PyMOL Python script that loads the backbone (N, CA, C, O; Angstrom):
from pymol import cmd

cmd.read_pdbstr("""\
ATOM      1  N   MET A   1       0.844  -1.152  -0.034  1.00  0.00           N
ATOM      2  CA  MET A   1      -0.013   0.008  -0.009  1.00  0.00           C
ATOM      3  C   MET A   1       0.867   1.291  -0.013  1.00  0.00           C
ATOM      4  O   MET A   1       1.979   1.321   0.516  1.00  0.00           O
ATOM      5  N   ALA A   2       0.334   2.272  -0.600  1.00  0.00           N
ATOM      6  CA  ALA A   2       1.090   3.526  -0.768  1.00  0.00           C
ATOM      7  C   ALA A   2       0.563   4.563   0.273  1.00  0.00           C
ATOM      8  O   ALA A   2      -0.615   4.543   0.631  1.00  0.00           O
ATOM      9  N   ALA A   3       1.462   5.467   0.747  1.00  0.00           N
ATOM     10  CA  ALA A   3       1.028   6.529   1.616  1.00  0.00           C
ATOM     11  C   ALA A   3       0.482   7.593   0.666  1.00  0.00           C
ATOM     12  O   ALA A   3       1.199   8.086  -0.205  1.00  0.00           O
ATOM     13  N   VAL A   4      -0.778   7.935   0.839  1.00  0.00           N
ATOM     14  CA  VAL A   4      -1.521   8.917  -0.027  1.00  0.00           C
ATOM     15  C   VAL A   4      -2.002  10.017   0.812  1.00  0.00           C
ATOM     16  O   VAL A   4      -2.367   9.770   1.961  1.00  0.00           O
ATOM     17  N   GLN A   5      -2.037  11.217   0.340  1.00  0.00           N
ATOM     18  CA  GLN A   5      -2.538  12.394   0.999  1.00  0.00           C
ATOM     19  C   GLN A   5      -3.965  12.669   0.444  1.00  0.00           C
ATOM     20  O   GLN A   5      -4.163  12.892  -0.750  1.00  0.00           O
ATOM     21  N   VAL A   6      -4.956  12.639   1.396  1.00  0.00           N
ATOM     22  CA  VAL A   6      -6.302  13.011   0.911  1.00  0.00           C
ATOM     23  C   VAL A   6      -6.545  14.416   1.348  1.00  0.00           C
ATOM     24  O   VAL A   6      -6.418  14.725   2.532  1.00  0.00           O
ATOM     25  N   ARG A   7      -6.902  15.307   0.399  1.00  0.00           N
ATOM     26  CA  ARG A   7      -7.235  16.694   0.630  1.00  0.00           C
ATOM     27  C   ARG A   7      -8.697  16.841   0.670  1.00  0.00           C
ATOM     28  O   ARG A   7      -9.388  16.272  -0.175  1.00  0.00           O
ATOM     29  N   ILE A   8      -9.236  17.597   1.639  1.00  0.00           N
ATOM     30  CA  ILE A   8     -10.715  17.791   1.813  1.00  0.00           C
ATOM     31  C   ILE A   8     -10.975  19.317   1.900  1.00  0.00           C
ATOM     32  O   ILE A   8     -10.079  20.101   2.214  1.00  0.00           O
ATOM     33  N   THR A   9     -12.208  19.693   1.615  1.00  0.00           N
ATOM     34  CA  THR A   9     -12.587  21.012   1.666  1.00  0.00           C
ATOM     35  C   THR A   9     -12.572  21.528   3.121  1.00  0.00           C
ATOM     36  O   THR A   9     -12.474  20.722   4.046  1.00  0.00           O
ATOM     37  N   ARG A  10     -12.667  22.837   3.337  1.00  0.00           N
ATOM     38  CA  ARG A  10     -12.718  23.381   4.730  1.00  0.00           C
ATOM     39  C   ARG A  10     -13.897  22.892   5.409  1.00  0.00           C
ATOM     40  O   ARG A  10     -13.836  22.549   6.589  1.00  0.00           O
ATOM     41  N   LEU A  11     -15.116  22.830   4.645  1.00  0.00           N
ATOM     42  CA  LEU A  11     -16.271  22.357   5.236  1.00  0.00           C
ATOM     43  C   LEU A  11     -16.166  20.937   5.813  1.00  0.00           C
ATOM     44  O   LEU A  11     -16.572  20.655   6.940  1.00  0.00           O
ATOM     45  N   LEU A  12     -15.601  20.069   4.977  1.00  0.00           N
ATOM     46  CA  LEU A  12     -15.435  18.651   5.465  1.00  0.00           C
ATOM     47  C   LEU A  12     -14.409  18.600   6.616  1.00  0.00           C
ATOM     48  O   LEU A  12     -14.558  17.833   7.567  1.00  0.00           O
ATOM     49  N   ALA A  13     -13.400  19.411   6.501  1.00  0.00           N
ATOM     50  CA  ALA A  13     -12.427  19.482   7.687  1.00  0.00           C
ATOM     51  C   ALA A  13     -13.056  19.882   8.908  1.00  0.00           C
ATOM     52  O   ALA A  13     -12.757  19.337   9.970  1.00  0.00           O
ATOM     53  N   ASP A  14     -13.995  20.890   8.824  1.00  0.00           N
ATOM     54  CA  ASP A  14     -14.746  21.366  10.022  1.00  0.00           C
ATOM     55  C   ASP A  14     -15.563  20.178  10.590  1.00  0.00           C
ATOM     56  O   ASP A  14     -15.555  19.937  11.797  1.00  0.00           O
ATOM     57  N   ILE A  15     -16.222  19.489   9.761  1.00  0.00           N
ATOM     58  CA  ILE A  15     -17.092  18.292  10.184  1.00  0.00           C
ATOM     59  C   ILE A  15     -16.182  17.282  10.813  1.00  0.00           C
ATOM     60  O   ILE A  15     -16.476  16.739  11.878  1.00  0.00           O
ATOM     61  N   ALA A  16     -15.073  17.028  10.155  1.00  0.00           N
ATOM     62  CA  ALA A  16     -14.132  15.927  10.648  1.00  0.00           C
ATOM     63  C   ALA A  16     -13.429  16.409  11.903  1.00  0.00           C
ATOM     64  O   ALA A  16     -13.072  15.555  12.715  1.00  0.00           O
ATOM     65  N   GLY A  17     -13.203  17.643  12.133  1.00  0.00           N
ATOM     66  CA  GLY A  17     -12.468  18.200  13.271  1.00  0.00           C
ATOM     67  C   GLY A  17     -10.969  17.932  12.974  1.00  0.00           C
ATOM     68  O   GLY A  17     -10.203  17.738  13.919  1.00  0.00           O
ATOM     69  N   THR A  18     -10.527  17.914  11.699  1.00  0.00           N
ATOM     70  CA  THR A  18      -9.165  17.727  11.331  1.00  0.00           C
ATOM     71  C   THR A  18      -8.644  18.863  10.466  1.00  0.00           C
ATOM     72  O   THR A  18      -9.333  19.852  10.213  1.00  0.00           O
ATOM     73  N   GLY A  19      -7.415  18.690  10.025  1.00  0.00           N
ATOM     74  CA  GLY A  19      -6.890  19.623   9.051  1.00  0.00           C
ATOM     75  C   GLY A  19      -7.435  19.254   7.607  1.00  0.00           C
ATOM     76  O   GLY A  19      -8.250  18.341   7.474  1.00  0.00           O
ATOM     77  N   ARG A  20      -6.998  19.935   6.607  1.00  0.00           N
ATOM     78  CA  ARG A  20      -7.552  19.725   5.313  1.00  0.00           C
ATOM     79  C   ARG A  20      -6.773  18.701   4.594  1.00  0.00           C
ATOM     80  O   ARG A  20      -7.088  18.378   3.449  1.00  0.00           O
ATOM     81  N   SER A  21      -5.798  18.190   5.195  1.00  0.00           N
ATOM     82  CA  SER A  21      -4.937  17.066   4.557  1.00  0.00           C
ATOM     83  C   SER A  21      -4.825  15.896   5.520  1.00  0.00           C
ATOM     84  O   SER A  21      -4.406  16.062   6.666  1.00  0.00           O
ATOM     85  N   ILE A  22      -5.180  14.775   5.076  1.00  0.00           N
ATOM     86  CA  ILE A  22      -5.265  13.537   5.931  1.00  0.00           C
ATOM     87  C   ILE A  22      -4.410  12.480   5.188  1.00  0.00           C
ATOM     88  O   ILE A  22      -4.672  12.172   4.026  1.00  0.00           O
ATOM     89  N   ASP A  23      -3.413  11.945   5.860  1.00  0.00           N
ATOM     90  CA  ASP A  23      -2.597  10.848   5.229  1.00  0.00           C
ATOM     91  C   ASP A  23      -3.291   9.534   5.524  1.00  0.00           C
ATOM     92  O   ASP A  23      -3.734   9.292   6.647  1.00  0.00           O
ATOM     93  N   VAL A  24      -3.384   8.665   4.484  1.00  0.00           N
ATOM     94  CA  VAL A  24      -3.913   7.329   4.563  1.00  0.00           C
ATOM     95  C   VAL A  24      -3.070   6.386   3.806  1.00  0.00           C
ATOM     96  O   VAL A  24      -2.225   6.827   3.027  1.00  0.00           O
ATOM     97  N   GLU A  25      -3.237   5.124   3.979  1.00  0.00           N
ATOM     98  CA  GLU A  25      -2.566   4.049   3.187  1.00  0.00           C
ATOM     99  C   GLU A  25      -3.599   3.485   2.275  1.00  0.00           C
ATOM    100  O   GLU A  25      -4.667   3.063   2.719  1.00  0.00           O
ATOM    101  N   ALA A  26      -3.288   3.471   0.951  1.00  0.00           N
ATOM    102  CA  ALA A  26      -4.292   2.904   0.063  1.00  0.00           C
ATOM    103  C   ALA A  26      -3.619   2.383  -1.220  1.00  0.00           C
ATOM    104  O   ALA A  26      -2.460   2.689  -1.498  1.00  0.00           O
ATOM    105  N   GLU A  27      -4.372   1.594  -1.986  1.00  0.00           N
ATOM    106  CA  GLU A  27      -3.868   1.105  -3.333  1.00  0.00           C
ATOM    107  C   GLU A  27      -4.595   1.797  -4.487  1.00  0.00           C
ATOM    108  O   GLU A  27      -4.132   1.778  -5.628  1.00  0.00           O
ATOM    109  N   SER A  28      -5.764   2.419  -4.165  1.00  0.00           N
ATOM    110  CA  SER A  28      -6.530   3.123  -5.233  1.00  0.00           C
ATOM    111  C   SER A  28      -7.182   4.342  -4.589  1.00  0.00           C
ATOM    112  O   SER A  28      -7.144   4.576  -3.381  1.00  0.00           O
ATOM    113  N   ALA A  29      -7.779   5.090  -5.499  1.00  0.00           N
ATOM    114  CA  ALA A  29      -8.476   6.313  -5.032  1.00  0.00           C
ATOM    115  C   ALA A  29      -9.672   5.863  -4.171  1.00  0.00           C
ATOM    116  O   ALA A  29      -9.956   6.448  -3.126  1.00  0.00           O
ATOM    117  N   ALA A  30     -10.371   4.799  -4.643  1.00  0.00           N
ATOM    118  CA  ALA A  30     -11.554   4.292  -3.842  1.00  0.00           C
ATOM    119  C   ALA A  30     -11.016   3.806  -2.508  1.00  0.00           C
ATOM    120  O   ALA A  30     -11.671   4.076  -1.501  1.00  0.00           O
ATOM    121  N   GLY A  31      -9.899   3.123  -2.401  1.00  0.00           N
ATOM    122  CA  GLY A  31      -9.280   2.711  -1.166  1.00  0.00           C
ATOM    123  C   GLY A  31      -8.981   3.864  -0.223  1.00  0.00           C
ATOM    124  O   GLY A  31      -9.231   3.802   0.980  1.00  0.00           O
ATOM    125  N   ALA A  32      -8.422   4.945  -0.832  1.00  0.00           N
ATOM    126  CA  ALA A  32      -8.162   6.170  -0.129  1.00  0.00           C
ATOM    127  C   ALA A  32      -9.376   6.737   0.555  1.00  0.00           C
ATOM    128  O   ALA A  32      -9.366   7.124   1.723  1.00  0.00           O
ATOM    129  N   LEU A  33     -10.472   6.765  -0.281  1.00  0.00           N
ATOM    130  CA  LEU A  33     -11.750   7.381   0.264  1.00  0.00           C
ATOM    131  C   LEU A  33     -12.305   6.419   1.378  1.00  0.00           C
ATOM    132  O   LEU A  33     -12.877   6.916   2.349  1.00  0.00           O
ATOM    133  N   ASP A  34     -12.166   5.165   1.278  1.00  0.00           N
ATOM    134  CA  ASP A  34     -12.607   4.226   2.262  1.00  0.00           C
ATOM    135  C   ASP A  34     -11.775   4.426   3.530  1.00  0.00           C
ATOM    136  O   ASP A  34     -12.326   4.518   4.628  1.00  0.00           O
ATOM    137  N   ALA A  35     -10.472   4.492   3.382  1.00  0.00           N
ATOM    138  CA  ALA A  35      -9.656   4.728   4.495  1.00  0.00           C
ATOM    139  C   ALA A  35      -9.860   6.038   5.174  1.00  0.00           C
ATOM    140  O   ALA A  35      -9.712   6.112   6.394  1.00  0.00           O
ATOM    141  N   LEU A  36     -10.191   7.077   4.462  1.00  0.00           N
ATOM    142  CA  LEU A  36     -10.569   8.320   4.997  1.00  0.00           C
ATOM    143  C   LEU A  36     -11.818   8.156   5.867  1.00  0.00           C
ATOM    144  O   LEU A  36     -11.854   8.586   7.020  1.00  0.00           O
ATOM    145  N   CYS A  37     -12.818   7.535   5.295  1.00  0.00           N
ATOM    146  CA  CYS A  37     -14.096   7.344   6.052  1.00  0.00           C
ATOM    147  C   CYS A  37     -14.047   6.388   7.223  1.00  0.00           C
ATOM    148  O   CYS A  37     -14.866   6.476   8.137  1.00  0.00           O
ATOM    149  N   GLN A  38     -13.103   5.486   7.201  1.00  0.00           N
ATOM    150  CA  GLN A  38     -12.864   4.616   8.368  1.00  0.00           C
ATOM    151  C   GLN A  38     -12.227   5.438   9.469  1.00  0.00           C
ATOM    152  O   GLN A  38     -12.572   5.313  10.644  1.00  0.00           O
ATOM    153  N   ARG A  39     -11.260   6.310   9.050  1.00  0.00           N
ATOM    154  CA  ARG A  39     -10.590   7.149  10.033  1.00  0.00           C
ATOM    155  C   ARG A  39     -11.509   8.265  10.630  1.00  0.00           C
ATOM    156  O   ARG A  39     -11.392   8.644  11.795  1.00  0.00           O
ATOM    157  N   VAL A  40     -12.394   8.747   9.789  1.00  0.00           N
ATOM    158  CA  VAL A  40     -13.275   9.866  10.236  1.00  0.00           C
ATOM    159  C   VAL A  40     -14.653   9.429   9.704  1.00  0.00           C
ATOM    160  O   VAL A  40     -15.064   9.873   8.632  1.00  0.00           O
ATOM    161  N   PRO A  41     -15.390   8.538  10.465  1.00  0.00           N
ATOM    162  CA  PRO A  41     -16.736   8.102  10.038  1.00  0.00           C
ATOM    163  C   PRO A  41     -17.720   9.123   9.701  1.00  0.00           C
ATOM    164  O   PRO A  41     -18.565   8.866   8.843  1.00  0.00           O
ATOM    165  N   ALA A  42     -17.699  10.308  10.314  1.00  0.00           N
ATOM    166  CA  ALA A  42     -18.642  11.374  10.118  1.00  0.00           C
ATOM    167  C   ALA A  42     -18.584  11.919   8.651  1.00  0.00           C
ATOM    168  O   ALA A  42     -19.508  12.607   8.216  1.00  0.00           O
ATOM    169  N   LEU A  43     -17.495  11.607   7.896  1.00  0.00           N
ATOM    170  CA  LEU A  43     -17.461  12.089   6.495  1.00  0.00           C
ATOM    171  C   LEU A  43     -18.149  11.244   5.561  1.00  0.00           C
ATOM    172  O   LEU A  43     -18.485  11.702   4.468  1.00  0.00           O
ATOM    173  N   ARG A  44     -18.412   9.957   5.909  1.00  0.00           N
ATOM    174  CA  ARG A  44     -18.978   9.057   4.883  1.00  0.00           C
ATOM    175  C   ARG A  44     -20.309   9.542   4.343  1.00  0.00           C
ATOM    176  O   ARG A  44     -20.506   9.495   3.129  1.00  0.00           O
ATOM    177  N   VAL A  45     -21.268  10.022   5.202  1.00  0.00           N
ATOM    178  CA  VAL A  45     -22.480  10.505   4.770  1.00  0.00           C
ATOM    179  C   VAL A  45     -22.400  11.753   3.800  1.00  0.00           C
ATOM    180  O   VAL A  45     -23.305  12.008   3.006  1.00  0.00           O
ATOM    181  N   HIS A  46     -21.292  12.483   3.919  1.00  0.00           N
ATOM    182  CA  HIS A  46     -21.062  13.669   3.077  1.00  0.00           C
ATOM    183  C   HIS A  46     -20.466  13.308   1.770  1.00  0.00           C
ATOM    184  O   HIS A  46     -20.592  14.074   0.815  1.00  0.00           O
ATOM    185  N   ILE A  47     -19.819  12.180   1.666  1.00  0.00           N
ATOM    186  CA  ILE A  47     -19.123  11.820   0.434  1.00  0.00           C
ATOM    187  C   ILE A  47     -19.895  10.741  -0.326  1.00  0.00           C
ATOM    188  O   ILE A  47     -19.913  10.778  -1.557  1.00  0.00           O
ATOM    189  N   PHE A  48     -20.540   9.772   0.357  1.00  0.00           N
ATOM    190  CA  PHE A  48     -21.190   8.640  -0.222  1.00  0.00           C
ATOM    191  C   PHE A  48     -22.747   8.694   0.041  1.00  0.00           C
ATOM    192  O   PHE A  48     -23.182   9.053   1.135  1.00  0.00           O
ATOM    193  N   GLY A  49     -23.534   8.337  -0.962  1.00  0.00           N
ATOM    194  CA  GLY A  49     -24.983   8.163  -0.765  1.00  0.00           C
ATOM    195  C   GLY A  49     -25.289   6.827  -0.063  1.00  0.00           C
ATOM    196  O   GLY A  49     -24.393   6.033   0.226  1.00  0.00           O
ATOM    197  N   ASP A  50     -26.549   6.617   0.191  1.00  0.00           N
ATOM    198  CA  ASP A  50     -27.001   5.392   0.785  1.00  0.00           C
ATOM    199  C   ASP A  50     -26.689   4.131  -0.045  1.00  0.00           C
ATOM    200  O   ASP A  50     -26.609   3.036   0.510  1.00  0.00           O
ATOM    201  N   ASP A  51     -26.512   4.280  -1.374  1.00  0.00           N
ATOM    202  CA  ASP A  51     -26.176   3.222  -2.249  1.00  0.00           C
ATOM    203  C   ASP A  51     -24.640   2.916  -2.257  1.00  0.00           C
ATOM    204  O   ASP A  51     -24.186   1.999  -2.942  1.00  0.00           O
ATOM    205  N   GLY A  52     -23.910   3.664  -1.524  1.00  0.00           N
ATOM    206  CA  GLY A  52     -22.423   3.487  -1.491  1.00  0.00           C
ATOM    207  C   GLY A  52     -21.683   4.138  -2.605  1.00  0.00           C
ATOM    208  O   GLY A  52     -20.456   4.056  -2.654  1.00  0.00           O
ATOM    209  N   GLU A  53     -22.371   4.781  -3.502  1.00  0.00           N
ATOM    210  CA  GLU A  53     -21.785   5.530  -4.632  1.00  0.00           C
ATOM    211  C   GLU A  53     -21.515   6.993  -4.206  1.00  0.00           C
ATOM    212  O   GLU A  53     -22.155   7.530  -3.302  1.00  0.00           O
ATOM    213  N   LEU A  54     -20.515   7.620  -4.920  1.00  0.00           N
ATOM    214  CA  LEU A  54     -20.228   8.962  -4.660  1.00  0.00           C
ATOM    215  C   LEU A  54     -21.471   9.826  -4.830  1.00  0.00           C
ATOM    216  O   LEU A  54     -22.243   9.606  -5.764  1.00  0.00           O
ATOM    217  N   ARG A  55     -21.677  10.772  -3.978  1.00  0.00           N
ATOM    218  CA  ARG A  55     -22.819  11.655  -4.087  1.00  0.00           C
ATOM    219  C   ARG A  55     -22.575  12.431  -5.454  1.00  0.00           C
ATOM    220  O   ARG A  55     -21.432  12.624  -5.867  1.00  0.00           O
ATOM    221  N   PRO A  56     -23.677  12.853  -6.114  1.00  0.00           N
ATOM    222  CA  PRO A  56     -23.531  13.520  -7.412  1.00  0.00           C
ATOM    223  C   PRO A  56     -22.772  14.850  -7.325  1.00  0.00           C
ATOM    224  O   PRO A  56     -22.152  15.246  -8.313  1.00  0.00           O
ATOM    225  N   HIS A  57     -22.795  15.574  -6.159  1.00  0.00           N
ATOM    226  CA  HIS A  57     -22.067  16.816  -6.075  1.00  0.00           C
ATOM    227  C   HIS A  57     -20.664  16.688  -5.539  1.00  0.00           C
ATOM    228  O   HIS A  57     -20.029  17.692  -5.216  1.00  0.00           O
ATOM    229  N   VAL A  58     -20.144  15.406  -5.434  1.00  0.00           N
ATOM    230  CA  VAL A  58     -18.823  15.289  -4.911  1.00  0.00           C
ATOM    231  C   VAL A  58     -17.929  14.912  -6.090  1.00  0.00           C
ATOM    232  O   VAL A  58     -18.247  13.974  -6.821  1.00  0.00           O
ATOM    233  N   ASN A  59     -16.844  15.606  -6.284  1.00  0.00           N
ATOM    234  CA  ASN A  59     -15.831  15.243  -7.326  1.00  0.00           C
ATOM    235  C   ASN A  59     -14.582  14.894  -6.651  1.00  0.00           C
ATOM    236  O   ASN A  59     -14.201  15.460  -5.627  1.00  0.00           O
ATOM    237  N   VAL A  60     -13.917  13.905  -7.272  1.00  0.00           N
ATOM    238  CA  VAL A  60     -12.664  13.360  -6.798  1.00  0.00           C
ATOM    239  C   VAL A  60     -11.590  13.567  -7.808  1.00  0.00           C
ATOM    240  O   VAL A  60     -11.745  13.152  -8.957  1.00  0.00           O
ATOM    241  N   PHE A  61     -10.498  14.195  -7.435  1.00  0.00           N
ATOM    242  CA  PHE A  61      -9.378  14.448  -8.274  1.00  0.00           C
ATOM    243  C   PHE A  61      -8.198  13.564  -7.793  1.00  0.00           C
ATOM    244  O   PHE A  61      -7.855  13.558  -6.611  1.00  0.00           O
ATOM    245  N   VAL A  62      -7.610  12.845  -8.712  1.00  0.00           N
ATOM    246  CA  VAL A  62      -6.431  12.048  -8.414  1.00  0.00           C
ATOM    247  C   VAL A  62      -5.264  12.647  -9.184  1.00  0.00           C
ATOM    248  O   VAL A  62      -5.312  12.682 -10.413  1.00  0.00           O
ATOM    249  N   ARG A  63      -4.193  13.132  -8.499  1.00  0.00           N
ATOM    250  CA  ARG A  63      -3.086  13.764  -9.133  1.00  0.00           C
ATOM    251  C   ARG A  63      -3.600  14.980  -9.987  1.00  0.00           C
ATOM    252  O   ARG A  63      -2.999  15.297 -11.013  1.00  0.00           O
ATOM    253  N   GLY A  64      -4.650  15.618  -9.584  1.00  0.00           N
ATOM    254  CA  GLY A  64      -5.149  16.815 -10.249  1.00  0.00           C
ATOM    255  C   GLY A  64      -6.140  16.544 -11.367  1.00  0.00           C
ATOM    256  O   GLY A  64      -6.611  17.482 -12.010  1.00  0.00           O
ATOM    257  N   GLU A  65      -6.468  15.275 -11.616  1.00  0.00           N
ATOM    258  CA  GLU A  65      -7.331  14.949 -12.711  1.00  0.00           C
ATOM    259  C   GLU A  65      -8.726  14.425 -12.137  1.00  0.00           C
ATOM    260  O   GLU A  65      -8.766  13.615 -11.211  1.00  0.00           O
ATOM    261  N   LEU A  66      -9.821  14.922 -12.727  1.00  0.00           N
ATOM    262  CA  LEU A  66     -11.089  14.440 -12.221  1.00  0.00           C
ATOM    263  C   LEU A  66     -11.321  12.943 -12.463  1.00  0.00           C
ATOM    264  O   LEU A  66     -11.074  12.455 -13.566  1.00  0.00           O
ATOM    265  N   THR A  67     -11.781  12.229 -11.472  1.00  0.00           N
ATOM    266  CA  THR A  67     -11.917  10.821 -11.552  1.00  0.00           C
ATOM    267  C   THR A  67     -13.293  10.426 -10.900  1.00  0.00           C
ATOM    268  O   THR A  67     -13.652  10.833  -9.795  1.00  0.00           O
ATOM    269  N   ARG A  68     -14.022   9.587 -11.706  1.00  0.00           N
ATOM    270  CA  ARG A  68     -15.347   9.172 -11.155  1.00  0.00           C
ATOM    271  C   ARG A  68     -15.521   7.662 -11.568  1.00  0.00           C
ATOM    272  O   ARG A  68     -14.736   7.120 -12.347  1.00  0.00           O
ATOM    273  N   GLY A  69     -16.597   7.014 -11.000  1.00  0.00           N
ATOM    274  CA  GLY A  69     -16.912   5.669 -11.459  1.00  0.00           C
ATOM    275  C   GLY A  69     -15.691   4.690 -11.378  1.00  0.00           C
ATOM    276  O   GLY A  69     -14.953   4.649 -10.394  1.00  0.00           O
ATOM    277  N   ASP A  70     -15.548   3.960 -12.411  1.00  0.00           N
ATOM    278  CA  ASP A  70     -14.507   2.953 -12.530  1.00  0.00           C
ATOM    279  C   ASP A  70     -13.078   3.548 -12.347  1.00  0.00           C
ATOM    280  O   ASP A  70     -12.145   2.844 -11.961  1.00  0.00           O
ATOM    281  N   GLY A  71     -12.948   4.828 -12.631  1.00  0.00           N
ATOM    282  CA  GLY A  71     -11.636   5.412 -12.532  1.00  0.00           C
ATOM    283  C   GLY A  71     -11.102   5.519 -11.012  1.00  0.00           C
ATOM    284  O   GLY A  71      -9.919   5.697 -10.724  1.00  0.00           O
ATOM    285  N   LEU A  72     -12.102   5.392 -10.132  1.00  0.00           N
ATOM    286  CA  LEU A  72     -11.636   5.395  -8.737  1.00  0.00           C
ATOM    287  C   LEU A  72     -10.919   4.055  -8.356  1.00  0.00           C
ATOM    288  O   LEU A  72     -10.310   3.969  -7.290  1.00  0.00           O
ATOM    289  N   ALA A  73     -10.993   3.057  -9.201  1.00  0.00           N
ATOM    290  CA  ALA A  73     -10.302   1.835  -8.928  1.00  0.00           C
ATOM    291  C   ALA A  73      -8.833   1.923  -9.413  1.00  0.00           C
ATOM    292  O   ALA A  73      -8.051   1.025  -9.100  1.00  0.00           O
ATOM    293  N   ALA A  74      -8.438   2.956 -10.154  1.00  0.00           N
ATOM    294  CA  ALA A  74      -7.131   3.041 -10.643  1.00  0.00           C
ATOM    295  C   ALA A  74      -6.181   3.122  -9.560  1.00  0.00           C
ATOM    296  O   ALA A  74      -6.514   3.693  -8.522  1.00  0.00           O
ATOM    297  N   PRO A  75      -4.919   2.564  -9.700  1.00  0.00           N
ATOM    298  CA  PRO A  75      -3.985   2.592  -8.609  1.00  0.00           C
ATOM    299  C   PRO A  75      -3.488   3.964  -8.234  1.00  0.00           C
ATOM    300  O   PRO A  75      -3.444   4.830  -9.107  1.00  0.00           O
ATOM    301  N   VAL A  76      -3.120   4.219  -7.032  1.00  0.00           N
ATOM    302  CA  VAL A  76      -2.460   5.370  -6.616  1.00  0.00           C
ATOM    303  C   VAL A  76      -1.136   4.981  -6.086  1.00  0.00           C
ATOM    304  O   VAL A  76      -0.974   3.881  -5.559  1.00  0.00           O
ATOM    305  N   GLY A  77      -0.143   5.886  -6.214  1.00  0.00           N
ATOM    306  CA  GLY A  77       1.231   5.623  -5.818  1.00  0.00           C
ATOM    307  C   GLY A  77       1.645   6.465  -4.608  1.00  0.00           C
ATOM    308  O   GLY A  77       0.929   7.362  -4.164  1.00  0.00           O
ATOM    309  N   GLU A  78       2.813   6.138  -4.106  1.00  0.00           N
ATOM    310  CA  GLU A  78       3.404   6.719  -2.972  1.00  0.00           C
ATOM    311  C   GLU A  78       3.449   8.215  -3.211  1.00  0.00           C
ATOM    312  O   GLU A  78       4.004   8.678  -4.207  1.00  0.00           O
ATOM    313  N   GLY A  79       2.835   9.004  -2.248  1.00  0.00           N
ATOM    314  CA  GLY A  79       2.838  10.419  -2.264  1.00  0.00           C
ATOM    315  C   GLY A  79       1.787  11.041  -3.146  1.00  0.00           C
ATOM    316  O   GLY A  79       1.690  12.267  -3.198  1.00  0.00           O
ATOM    317  N   ASP A  80       0.961  10.216  -3.872  1.00  0.00           N
ATOM    318  CA  ASP A  80      -0.107  10.833  -4.670  1.00  0.00           C
ATOM    319  C   ASP A  80      -1.056  11.654  -3.767  1.00  0.00           C
ATOM    320  O   ASP A  80      -1.102  11.479  -2.549  1.00  0.00           O
ATOM    321  N   GLU A  81      -1.835  12.590  -4.451  1.00  0.00           N
ATOM    322  CA  GLU A  81      -2.825  13.346  -3.724  1.00  0.00           C
ATOM    323  C   GLU A  81      -4.173  12.973  -4.309  1.00  0.00           C
ATOM    324  O   GLU A  81      -4.345  12.950  -5.528  1.00  0.00           O
ATOM    325  N   VAL A  82      -5.135  12.678  -3.433  1.00  0.00           N
ATOM    326  CA  VAL A  82      -6.499  12.496  -3.818  1.00  0.00           C
ATOM    327  C   VAL A  82      -7.292  13.660  -3.129  1.00  0.00           C
ATOM    328  O   VAL A  82      -7.237  13.796  -1.907  1.00  0.00           O
ATOM    329  N   ALA A  83      -8.064  14.537  -3.958  1.00  0.00           N
ATOM    330  CA  ALA A  83      -8.741  15.535  -3.486  1.00  0.00           C
ATOM    331  C   ALA A  83     -10.214  15.373  -3.572  1.00  0.00           C
ATOM    332  O   ALA A  83     -10.708  14.979  -4.629  1.00  0.00           O
ATOM    333  N   VAL A  84     -10.971  15.654  -2.515  1.00  0.00           N
ATOM    334  CA  VAL A  84     -12.324  15.520  -2.441  1.00  0.00           C
ATOM    335  C   VAL A  84     -12.976  16.909  -2.450  1.00  0.00           C
ATOM    336  O   VAL A  84     -12.754  17.694  -1.528  1.00  0.00           O
ATOM    337  N   VAL A  85     -13.773  17.223  -3.472  1.00  0.00           N
ATOM    338  CA  VAL A  85     -14.289  18.611  -3.654  1.00  0.00           C
ATOM    339  C   VAL A  85     -15.778  18.497  -3.827  1.00  0.00           C
ATOM    340  O   VAL A  85     -16.247  17.735  -4.672  1.00  0.00           O
ATOM    341  N   GLN A  86     -16.548  19.252  -3.028  1.00  0.00           N
ATOM    342  CA  GLN A  86     -17.974  19.345  -3.149  1.00  0.00           C
ATOM    343  C   GLN A  86     -18.373  20.504  -4.042  1.00  0.00           C
ATOM    344  O   GLN A  86     -17.943  21.638  -3.832  1.00  0.00           O
ATOM    345  N   ALA A  87     -19.201  20.213  -5.045  1.00  0.00           N
ATOM    346  CA  ALA A  87     -19.649  21.276  -5.902  1.00  0.00           C
ATOM    347  C   ALA A  87     -20.614  22.227  -5.067  1.00  0.00           C
ATOM    348  O   ALA A  87     -21.334  21.771  -4.179  1.00  0.00           O
ATOM    349  N   VAL A  88     -20.589  23.461  -5.377  1.00  0.00           N
ATOM    350  CA  VAL A  88     -21.348  24.497  -4.705  1.00  0.00           C
ATOM    351  C   VAL A  88     -22.204  25.184  -5.793  1.00  0.00           C
ATOM    352  O   VAL A  88     -21.773  25.518  -6.897  1.00  0.00           O
ATOM    353  N   SER A  89     -23.489  25.357  -5.344  1.00  0.00           N
ATOM    354  CA  SER A  89     -24.399  26.090  -6.258  1.00  0.00           C
ATOM    355  C   SER A  89     -25.314  26.961  -5.424  1.00  0.00           C
ATOM    356  O   SER A  89     -25.402  26.812  -4.205  1.00  0.00           O
ATOM    357  N   GLY A  90     -25.979  27.851  -6.085  1.00  0.00           N
ATOM    358  CA  GLY A  90     -26.854  28.675  -5.337  1.00  0.00           C
ATOM    359  C   GLY A  90     -27.368  29.805  -6.308  1.00  0.00           C
ATOM    360  O   GLY A  90     -27.110  29.823  -7.511  1.00  0.00           O
ATOM    361  N   GLY A  91     -28.057  30.660  -5.706  1.00  0.00           N
ATOM    362  CA  GLY A  91     -28.719  31.687  -6.513  1.00  0.00           C
ATOM    363  C   GLY A  91     -28.805  32.984  -5.826  1.00  0.00           C
ATOM    364  O   GLY A  91     -29.337  33.944  -6.384  1.00  0.00           O
TER     365      GLY A  91
END
""", "prot")
cmd.dss("prot")
cmd.show_as("cartoon", "prot")
cmd.util.cbc("prot")
cmd.orient("prot")
């Protein structure tokens, strides 16, 4: 497993009671998200829906590139960054 840095938004960091960067061990982006949610269970409901899939307004970037669906299974390497970004809308 690789040491991966998961970056989260300030809102998620406030919910988690952590900083905006959390180090986890993972083999894939999906594994990094799972490790994040195991470490900070309060984040799971904000990242994943009841069906276990990413919420529609959550974007995941691996090494700066948007990744969704099957792309989350792609391997991550030592020192890679996985960023969790929630879309914001309003009027």
